[in-house]
GULO-631865 format. One line per field, with one value per residue (C-alpha): residue number from 0; residue in one letter; chain; y, z, x. Coordinates in nm, 4 decimals, always signed. Layout:
N
k = NUM,...;
r = a,...;
c = A,...;
y = Y,...;
z = Z,...;
x = X,...;
REM end
This chain:
310
k = 0,1,2,3,4,5,6,7,8,9,10,11,12,13,14,15,16,17,18,19,20,21,22,23,24,25,26,27,28,29,30,31,32,33,34,35,36,37,38,39,40,41,42,43,44,45,46,47,48,49,50,51,52,53,54,55,56,57,58,59,60,61,62,63,64,65,66,67,68,69,70,71,72,73,74,75,76,77,78,79,80,81,82,83,84,85,86,87,88,89,90,91,92,93,94,95,96,97,98,99,100,101,102,103,104,105,106,107,108,109,110,111,112,113,114,115,116,117,118,119,120,121,122,123,124,125,126,127,128,129,130,131,132,133,134,135,136,137,138,139,140,141,142,143,144,145,146,147,148,149,150,151,152,153,154,155,156,157,158,159,160,161,162,163,164,165,166,167,168,169,170,171,172,173,174,175,176,177,178,179,180,181,182,183,184,185,186,187,188,189,190,191,192,193,194,195,196,197,198,199,200,201,202,203,204,205,206,207,208,209,210,211,212,213,214,215,216,217,218,219,220,221,222,223,224,225,226,227,228,229,230,231,232,233,234,235,236,237,238,239,240,241,242,243,244,245,246,247,248,249,250,251,252,253,254,255,256,257,258,259,260,261,262,263,264,265,266,267,268,269,270,271,272,273,274,275,276,277,278,279,280,281,282,283,284,285,286,287,288,289,290,291,292,293,294,295,296,297,298,299,300,301,302,303,304,305,306,307,308,309;
r = x,x,x,x,x,x,x,x,x,x,x,x,x,x,x,x,x,x,x,x,x,x,x,x,x,x,x,x,x,x,x,x,x,x,x,x,x,x,x,x,x,x,x,x,x,x,x,x,x,x,x,x,x,x,x,x,x,x,x,x,x,x,x,x,x,x,x,x,x,x,x,x,x,x,x,x,x,x,x,x,x,x,x,x,x,x,x,x,x,x,x,x,x,x,x,x,x,x,x,x,x,x,x,x,x,x,x,x,x,x,x,x,x,x,x,x,x,x,x,x,x,x,x,x,x,x,x,x,x,x,x,x,x,x,x,x,x,x,x,x,x,x,x,x,x,x,x,x,x,x,x,x,x,x,x,x,x,x,x,x,x,x,x,x,x,x,x,x,x,x,x,x,x,x,x,x,x,x,x,x,x,x,x,x,x,x,x,x,x,x,x,x,x,x,x,x,x,x,x,x,x,x,x,x,x,x,x,x,x,x,x,x,x,x,x,x,x,x,x,x,x,x,x,x,x,x,x,x,x,x,x,x,x,x,x,x,x,x,x,x,x,x,x,x,x,x,x,x,x,x,x,x,x,x,x,x,x,x,x,x,x,x,x,x,x,x,x,x,x,x,x,x,x,x,x,x,x,x,x,x,x,x,x,x,x,x,x,x,x,x,x,x,x,x,x,x,x,x,x,x,x,x,x,x,x,x,x,x,x,x;
c = A,A,A,A,A,A,A,A,A,A,A,A,A,A,A,A,A,A,A,A,A,A,A,A,A,A,A,A,A,A,A,A,A,A,A,A,A,A,A,A,A,A,A,A,A,A,A,A,A,A,A,A,A,A,A,A,A,A,A,A,A,A,A,A,A,A,A,A,A,A,A,A,A,A,A,A,A,A,A,A,A,A,A,A,A,A,A,A,A,A,A,A,A,A,A,A,A,A,A,A,A,A,A,A,A,A,A,A,A,A,A,A,A,A,A,A,A,A,A,A,A,A,A,A,A,A,A,A,A,A,A,A,A,A,A,A,A,A,A,A,A,A,A,A,A,A,A,A,A,A,A,A,A,A,A,A,A,A,A,A,A,A,A,A,A,A,A,A,A,A,A,A,A,A,A,A,A,A,A,A,A,A,A,A,A,A,A,A,A,A,A,A,A,A,A,A,A,A,A,A,A,A,A,A,A,A,A,A,A,A,A,A,A,A,A,A,A,A,A,A,A,A,A,A,A,A,A,A,A,A,A,A,A,A,A,A,A,A,A,A,A,A,A,A,A,A,A,A,A,A,A,A,A,A,A,A,A,A,A,A,A,A,A,A,A,A,A,A,A,A,A,A,A,A,A,A,A,A,A,A,A,A,A,A,A,A,A,A,A,A,A,A,A,A,A,A,A,A,A,A,A,A,A,A,A,A,A,A,A,A;
y = +2.3748,+2.1123,+2.1615,+1.9923,+1.7143,+1.6204,+1.2720,+1.1837,+1.2235,+1.0806,+0.7974,+0.6542,+0.3775,+0.4980,+0.3747,+0.5806,+0.3511,+0.4340,+0.8056,+0.7945,+0.6049,+0.8719,+1.1513,+0.9778,+0.9428,+1.3145,+1.4115,+1.1786,+1.2878,+1.6534,+1.7393,+2.0754,+1.9668,+2.3193,+2.3285,+2.6735,+2.8318,+2.9599,+2.7135,+2.9365,+2.9939,+2.6234,+2.5282,+2.7907,+2.5761,+2.3055,+2.4661,+2.7909,+2.9129,+3.2495,+3.0748,+2.8404,+2.9230,+3.0477,+2.8758,+3.2093,+3.4668,+3.7518,+3.6393,+3.6003,+3.3023,+3.0114,+3.1966,+3.4654,+3.2092,+2.9883,+3.2842,+3.4082,+3.0754,+2.9305,+3.2365,+3.5212,+3.3416,+2.9858,+2.8421,+2.5339,+2.2006,+2.1133,+1.8297,+2.0412,+2.0088,+1.6328,+1.6621,+1.9882,+1.8927,+2.1720,+1.9852,+1.6381,+1.4763,+1.1555,+1.1022,+1.3333,+1.2001,+1.0242,+1.2962,+1.5654,+1.3528,+1.2662,+1.6282,+1.7247,+1.4676,+1.5619,+1.9296,+1.8573,+1.7278,+1.9744,+2.1585,+2.4923,+2.3728,+2.1592,+2.2820,+1.9679,+1.7074,+1.4270,+1.5103,+1.5076,+1.1661,+1.0239,+1.1556,+1.0121,+0.6688,+0.6893,+0.7856,+0.5039,+0.2451,+0.3102,+0.3966,+0.0746,-0.1216,+0.0492,+0.0280,+0.3784,+0.5147,+0.8604,+0.8831,+1.1433,+1.3027,+1.5867,+1.7939,+2.1491,+2.3006,+1.9514,+1.8155,+1.5758,+1.6872,+1.4087,+1.2843,+0.9538,+0.6417,+0.3288,+0.0303,-0.3435,-0.4226,-0.7295,-0.5964,-0.7158,-0.9385,-0.9131,-0.5348,-0.5313,-0.7352,-0.5063,-0.2000,-0.3571,-0.4683,-0.2239,+0.1146,+0.0508,+0.0692,+0.4350,+0.5508,+0.8424,+0.7183,+0.3545,+0.4574,+0.6924,+0.4120,+0.1692,+0.4294,+0.5160,+0.1480,+0.0971,+0.4150,+0.3676,-0.0001,+0.0928,+0.4551,+0.4344,+0.0736,+0.1936,+0.3927,+0.0944,-0.1277,+0.1259,+0.1874,-0.1890,-0.2194,+0.0867,-0.0643,-0.3738,-0.1492,+0.0549,-0.2480,-0.4099,-0.0916,-0.0406,-0.3938,-0.3569,-0.0227,-0.1645,-0.4590,-0.2310,-0.3961,-0.1801,-0.1592,+0.0722,+0.3312,+0.2213,-0.1521,-0.3238,-0.4587,-0.8181,-0.7497,-0.5769,-0.8755,-1.1116,-0.9058,-0.8776,-1.2498,-1.3383,-1.1146,-1.2893,-1.6403,-1.6887,-1.8109,-2.1708,-2.2665,-2.1988,-2.4835,-2.8305,-3.0963,-3.3112,-3.0658,-3.1804,-3.0745,-2.9095,-2.8951,-2.7237,-2.4676,-2.3998,-2.3467,-2.0983,-1.8987,-1.8959,-1.7539,-1.4403,-1.3160,-1.4263,-1.2100,-0.9147,-0.9701,-1.0026,-0.6793,-0.4980,-0.6226,-0.5289,-0.1911,-0.1211,-0.2179,-0.0780,+0.1005,+0.4611,+0.5812,+0.5402,+0.7448,+0.5711,+0.6219,+0.8035,+0.5780,+0.3728,+0.1594,+0.0448,-0.2649,-0.3070,-0.3192,-0.6983,-0.6701,-0.4008,-0.6231,-0.8974,-0.6613,-0.5066,-0.8462,-0.9872,-0.6807,-0.6700,-1.0394,-1.0186,-0.6961,-0.8223,-1.1555,-0.9881,-0.7393,-0.9978,-1.2161,-0.9215,-0.8511,-1.2186,-1.2222,-0.9134;
z = +1.2266,+1.4957,+1.8660,+2.1307,+2.2753,+2.6389,+2.7575,+2.8098,+2.4445,+2.2682,+2.0213,+2.0182,+1.7712,+1.7065,+2.0023,+2.2183,+2.1127,+1.7458,+1.8201,+2.0182,+1.7348,+1.4862,+1.7170,+1.7631,+1.3876,+1.3368,+1.6172,+1.5110,+1.1477,+1.2597,+1.0391,+1.1120,+1.1619,+1.0885,+0.7540,+0.6054,+0.8630,+1.2096,+1.4625,+1.5923,+1.2361,+1.1569,+1.4658,+1.3845,+1.0833,+1.3262,+1.6638,+1.7791,+1.9532,+2.0490,+2.2453,+2.4244,+2.7526,+2.7788,+2.9919,+3.0293,+3.2483,+3.0290,+2.7419,+2.7229,+2.4898,+2.3467,+2.0287,+2.2128,+2.4471,+2.1622,+1.9595,+2.2581,+2.3329,+1.9836,+1.7613,+1.9785,+2.2392,+2.0995,+2.4485,+2.4200,+2.2773,+1.9197,+2.0334,+2.2832,+2.0812,+2.1298,+2.5064,+2.5598,+2.7421,+2.5738,+2.2424,+2.3947,+2.0746,+2.2606,+2.3573,+2.1413,+1.9055,+1.5929,+1.3606,+1.5421,+1.5381,+1.1691,+1.0841,+1.2477,+1.0391,+0.7073,+0.7700,+0.8163,+0.4554,+0.2966,-0.0103,+0.1620,+0.4523,+0.2923,-0.0373,-0.1097,-0.2562,-0.2170,+0.1495,+0.1974,+0.0272,+0.2502,+0.5593,+0.4380,+0.3930,+0.7391,+0.8965,+0.7133,+0.8236,+1.1788,+1.1186,+0.9289,+1.2511,+1.3883,+1.0667,+0.9227,+0.6124,+0.4741,+0.1096,-0.1651,-0.1860,-0.4311,-0.5841,-0.5287,-0.7780,-0.9068,-0.5631,-0.3507,-0.0703,+0.1819,+0.3732,+0.5567,+0.5582,+0.7623,+0.6001,+0.6361,+0.8412,+0.6225,+0.3497,-0.0084,+0.0309,-0.3346,-0.3170,+0.0051,-0.1634,-0.4665,-0.2448,-0.0842,-0.4113,-0.6847,-0.5275,-0.6172,-0.9868,-0.9714,-0.6201,-0.7041,-1.0075,-0.9073,-0.5507,-0.6880,-0.8907,-0.5978,-0.3629,-0.6112,-0.6470,-0.2716,-0.1955,-0.4666,-0.4196,-0.2054,-0.2998,-0.6785,-0.8102,-1.1724,-1.0979,-0.9201,-1.2217,-1.4685,-1.2604,-1.2245,-1.5997,-1.6084,-1.3438,-1.5595,-1.8606,-1.6591,-1.5331,-1.8770,-2.0467,-1.7755,-1.8228,-2.2021,-2.1763,-1.9395,-2.1739,-2.4816,-2.6536,-2.8890,-2.8725,-2.9966,-2.7443,-2.8219,-2.7772,-2.5974,-2.2550,-2.3803,-2.6341,-2.3690,-2.1341,-2.4157,-2.5112,-2.1498,-2.0951,-2.4042,-2.2953,-1.9583,-2.1077,-1.9598,-2.2711,-2.2504,-2.5466,-2.3301,-2.0945,-2.1692,-2.2005,-1.9801,-1.6941,-1.3850,-1.3971,-1.7343,-1.8243,-1.4976,-1.5423,-1.8977,-1.7757,-1.5093,-1.7552,-2.0172,-1.7532,-1.7249,-2.0634,-1.9851,-1.6720,-1.8733,-2.1414,-1.8791,-1.7087,-2.0405,-2.1207,-1.7761,-1.7951,-2.1391,-2.0186,-1.6672,-1.5771,-1.6242,-1.9592,-2.1650,-2.1667,-2.0515,-2.1328,-1.8926,-1.6138,-1.6220,-1.3120,-1.2395,-1.0762,-0.7015,-0.4604,-0.4865,-0.8623,-0.7998,-0.5451,-0.8085,-1.0636,-0.8098,-0.6789,-1.0278,-1.1465,-0.8320,-0.8595,-1.2297,-1.2012,-0.9009,-1.0697,-1.3884,-1.2024,-0.9649,-1.2627,-1.4408,-1.1347,-1.1142,-1.4800,-1.4188;
x = -1.2604,-1.2948,-1.3415,-1.1299,-1.3452,-1.3578,-1.2609,-1.6277,-1.7274,-1.4229,-1.4264,-1.0756,-1.0111,-0.6560,-0.4553,-0.2245,+0.0610,+0.0004,-0.0171,+0.3082,+0.4790,+0.3715,+0.4859,+0.8212,+0.8689,+0.7988,+1.0359,+1.3191,+1.2977,+1.3143,+1.0187,+0.8581,+0.4972,+0.3723,+0.5532,+0.5865,+0.3533,+0.4279,+0.2889,+0.0038,-0.1170,-0.0965,-0.2970,-0.5596,-0.6518,-0.7679,-0.8409,-1.0028,-0.6885,-0.8322,-1.1080,-0.8672,-0.6894,-0.3330,-0.0708,+0.1042,-0.0742,+0.0489,-0.1750,-0.5509,-0.5628,-0.3633,-0.2708,-0.0728,+0.0810,+0.2060,+0.3297,+0.5318,+0.6985,+0.7411,+0.7863,+0.9108,+1.1229,+1.1270,+1.1676,+0.9431,+1.0692,+0.9735,+0.7449,+0.5487,+0.2249,+0.2107,+0.1839,-0.0058,-0.3266,-0.5199,-0.4951,-0.4850,-0.3517,-0.2693,-0.6336,-0.8441,-1.1103,-0.9883,-1.1178,-0.9163,-0.6023,-0.6406,-0.7159,-0.3868,-0.1967,-0.3585,-0.2885,+0.0840,+0.0949,-0.1479,-0.0026,-0.0629,+0.1498,+0.4212,+0.5645,+0.7684,+0.5284,+0.7833,+0.8328,+0.4541,+0.4307,+0.7046,+0.5249,+0.1949,+0.3526,+0.5070,+0.1733,-0.0060,+0.2485,+0.1286,-0.2379,-0.3108,-0.2587,-0.5690,-0.7678,-0.7183,-0.5488,-0.4760,-0.5818,-0.5793,-0.9232,-0.8554,-0.5769,-0.4578,-0.2153,-0.1432,-0.0548,-0.2592,-0.4866,-0.5367,-0.8362,-0.8801,-1.0916,-1.1433,-0.9801,-0.9541,-0.6461,-0.5848,-0.3596,-0.3428,-0.0367,+0.0682,+0.0494,+0.2527,+0.5263,+0.5162,+0.5573,+0.8619,+1.0238,+0.9256,+1.0003,+1.3651,+1.2702,+1.1694,+1.0986,+0.8690,+0.6738,+0.6270,+0.5443,+0.2803,+0.1212,+0.1264,-0.0156,-0.2908,-0.3831,-0.3966,-0.5879,-0.8507,-0.9458,-1.2467,-1.3046,-1.2542,-1.2306,-1.2182,-0.9033,-0.7465,-0.8143,-0.6741,-0.3641,-0.3059,-0.2700,-0.0451,+0.1839,+0.2439,+0.3125,+0.5619,+0.7524,+0.7661,+0.8876,+1.1486,+1.2797,+1.2887,+1.4688,+1.7282,+1.7838,+1.8042,+1.5085,+1.3043,+0.9269,+0.6554,+0.5355,+0.1783,+0.2322,-0.0588,+0.0195,+0.0004,+0.2757,+0.4867,+0.4539,+0.5481,+0.8544,+0.9667,+0.9101,+1.1112,+1.3975,+1.3994,+1.3722,+1.0285,+0.8465,+0.7281,+0.9447,+1.2488,+1.1647,+1.2923,+1.0238,+1.2454,+1.2308,+1.0469,+0.6818,+0.7470,+0.3788,+0.2909,+0.5678,+0.4521,+0.0983,+0.2054,+0.4137,+0.1379,-0.0946,+0.1216,+0.0080,-0.3480,-0.3428,-0.2178,-0.4838,-0.7542,-0.6485,-0.6494,-0.9998,-1.1292,-0.9622,-1.1114,-1.4567,-1.4574,-1.1361,-1.0317,-0.9064,-1.2251,-1.5440,-1.8614,-2.2263,-2.4570,-2.5761,-2.2559,-2.1976,-1.8423,-1.7071,-1.6723,-1.3811,-1.3572,-1.2963,-1.0365,-0.8613,-0.8381,-0.6830,-0.4466,-0.3373,-0.2778,-0.0867,+0.1259,+0.2143,+0.2992,+0.4997,+0.6967,+0.7733,+0.8974,+1.1122,+1.2592,+1.3504,+1.5093,+1.7236,+1.8182,+1.9229,+2.1395;
REM end
């Protein structure tokens, strides 16, 4: 439970412009911000409504007031919460504002996990401009529970491109992998490294399936990259020695498999998927950024080439 802070003790790093953009996106998408709960019950998860004043003289507190006008009579507009000065969401402290957003996508509030993921992405598209991000902190009944963290506003460019290009492959599964990579770079580098390798595996297997090329389910990632590259005519042997800068092109293409091999080695040593001895210390965020960037670049290049060949 958080209290509503007064203007004098606020810390506002999330701008009013960002907050208004998020409110507009909720309103325009016609999303019920309270999810499966009645609005007074939803707000009780964040605010002490029964200790807050009523705007209706017939009721002694905010809970009764809101119930009367949003449950009983339903005579307030859907976006009333965004402009009610008692909650002050446009200017409240960042932790109150972020708590409100994470509650709107909590599994107890929103039963549709895909809808919650879409909302989370929409929130993050605005929050990142002010250096914040909603991230998965735990699970409840197999669905993510979100918290937040401060983040570097300089995005991983390769990952940004991958998010724009690869969601068309499989919107839910690929998006989940990309989101996990992005969210865990700082908080769980081992997970980011492991998921980077899995992303390359997923893209390669998808390409091979679409091109009706057989492979063993347990093929190492290096073999999958080689098979996908061969199917796309990416192997160095496919380049004429007379081509301009042939040696440079061959070197770039050979590096694709080297990247895949390197990610597999790093994942085996440091990433998720293998038990570690007691006292194990993982790699840092900078190592995770390297793995995420390499995997994003390789996966995007392979998929773009596959689409071009189609």
